[in-house]
C-alpha positions, 0 to 999 in steps of 0.5 A: 569641064561640064557643059552649061545646062540650059532649060528652054521655055517657049510656047512655040514648037518652032522656036523651041526646036531652033533654039535647042538645035542651035545651042546644041551645036556648041559643045560647051552648052547642053539643052537639058529640057524644054517647056511650053509654059511657065508651070511646066518649067517650074516643075522641071527645074528641081528635076533638071537642075539647069544652070540657066533658063531662056524664058519667053514672055508671051505664053499660055497658062503661066506667062513669063513674068508670072513664071519669073516672079515665082522662080525668083522666090525659090531660085534667086541666083539662077540666071534667066535670059528673056527671049523677046520680040523686038517690038514696043510690047516686047521691050516693055515686057523685057524691062518688066522682067529685068525689074523682076530679077531677070539676068538679061534679055535677047531679042528674037530673030526678026529675019524669018529665014532659018539661016538668019535665025540661027546666026542671030541666036549664035551672035545674040544669045550664046555670048550672053549665056556664056557671060552669065555662066562662064566655063573653064574651056571658054576662050577669054577675050584678050584685053586691048593693049594700052596705048601708053601710060596715063598721064599724071593729072594736076588736080589744082584746076580740075573740076568735073563738068560731065559724067559719062556712064557705060554699061551692058549686061545687067545695066538697065537694073543697075541704072535703075539703082543709080540714076534715081539716086542722083539729086535734082540739083545735080550740077552737070549733065550725064551721058549714058551708053547702055547696049540695047536695040532701038525701042528698048532705049527709049522705053528705058529712058522713060522709065528711068525718068519716071522714078528719078529726080533728074530728067532722063531722055533718049539722046537726039541729034543736036540736043544741048547738054544741060546740068541735072539731065541724063541722056541715053544713047539711042539703040543702033546709033553711036552717041558723041558729045561735041563743043559748039562755042560755049555749049556742048551738044549731042551728035548721033551717027550710024558708023561702023560698030565698035566692039561689035556694038552700036552704040559703043561706050568707047565712042562716047568716052573718046568724044567726052575726052576730046570735048571736055578734056580733064573735066570728065568723070567716066563710070564703067558698070556691069557688062560683058566684053571690053567696051569702054576700056580704050575710052577709059584710057582716053579719059584718063590721058586727057586728065579725067577720072574713071570709076567702076562698079565692083565685082560682087555687085556686077551681073557680069564683071567683064567691062569694069573688070577689064578697066580694073585689069589694065589699071585704069580705075581710080576707084571701085564701088558697090552698086549701092554706093555709086550714085553717092560717090558720083555725086560726092566727086562732082560736088567736091571738084566744083568748090564749096559743098552744096546741100544735096537734095536726095533723089528718089530711091525707087528702082524701075518698077514693072508696068501694069500688066 
């Protein structure tokens, strides 16, 4: 199988060299070219025919956002991973890029030592490249073994009291097509894990809230769960739900990573299964890896339902595909139908139908440049 052909675009000579050398160590990857700005990169694409581009955002002549806008006109399907700084500005620009069609992002190493930078690229960037451009020789992550068959669920007294969503690669854009379509009179809270670092999750919540009929916030310790509000787990914290008397609240902790993630979908899903029992709707959307599989089984064993995003609309079908492969999905839906399906299931489970006031349908828009 031919290696994945990569074009590295960055104005820093040091970054280009470190990226190129580290990627070249992997025999399934080949750096076919480098470019110091967007104009050069656009000229090289038809000549080099890369399978994927890593793209810096802060460059002279033509920056990353300008490059991405032009690139998407001619190459709408070419995977692009934004390589950005872990700063407020870097997070804002990365979210802008995702709204413009970038496939994913990876943060630049914050530790200045060469060894740490190389290890960061290996753990942060390379898995995303392989997820977006799978190769035949790539090792397949084994699926977790289900603990036991899910229980038969009695629907006579069942209703949905919370929606729990898990997503990763491609998730910010996907959430931008789901949460803004949830109606403003939605009768239950929504809790979300999106694999993202600190700063990114706060800015994502703010952007989603600005274009949604419901309120979207980054989760915080002891936050009360209210109907018609969505909470996104903060970067580097696991988010759990617990019951306190007649109320439910959020708990945050920095316990060990689960599935190499913090926050982890499995952690959130397990907690809602304990706190709400059968009254849970789990939703697994686009993302690489298998985070969410064991949590999905916890939800179904408690009597709840789990639905997933379909293969065709997912940037990476790893997470929803794993749930599907183990027979844990109660339904599979295209991205543009997920919000309506979530709303339908919640309302249907809670009695007589209530008129739905449709939320905003606008996706995340890039901030002013």
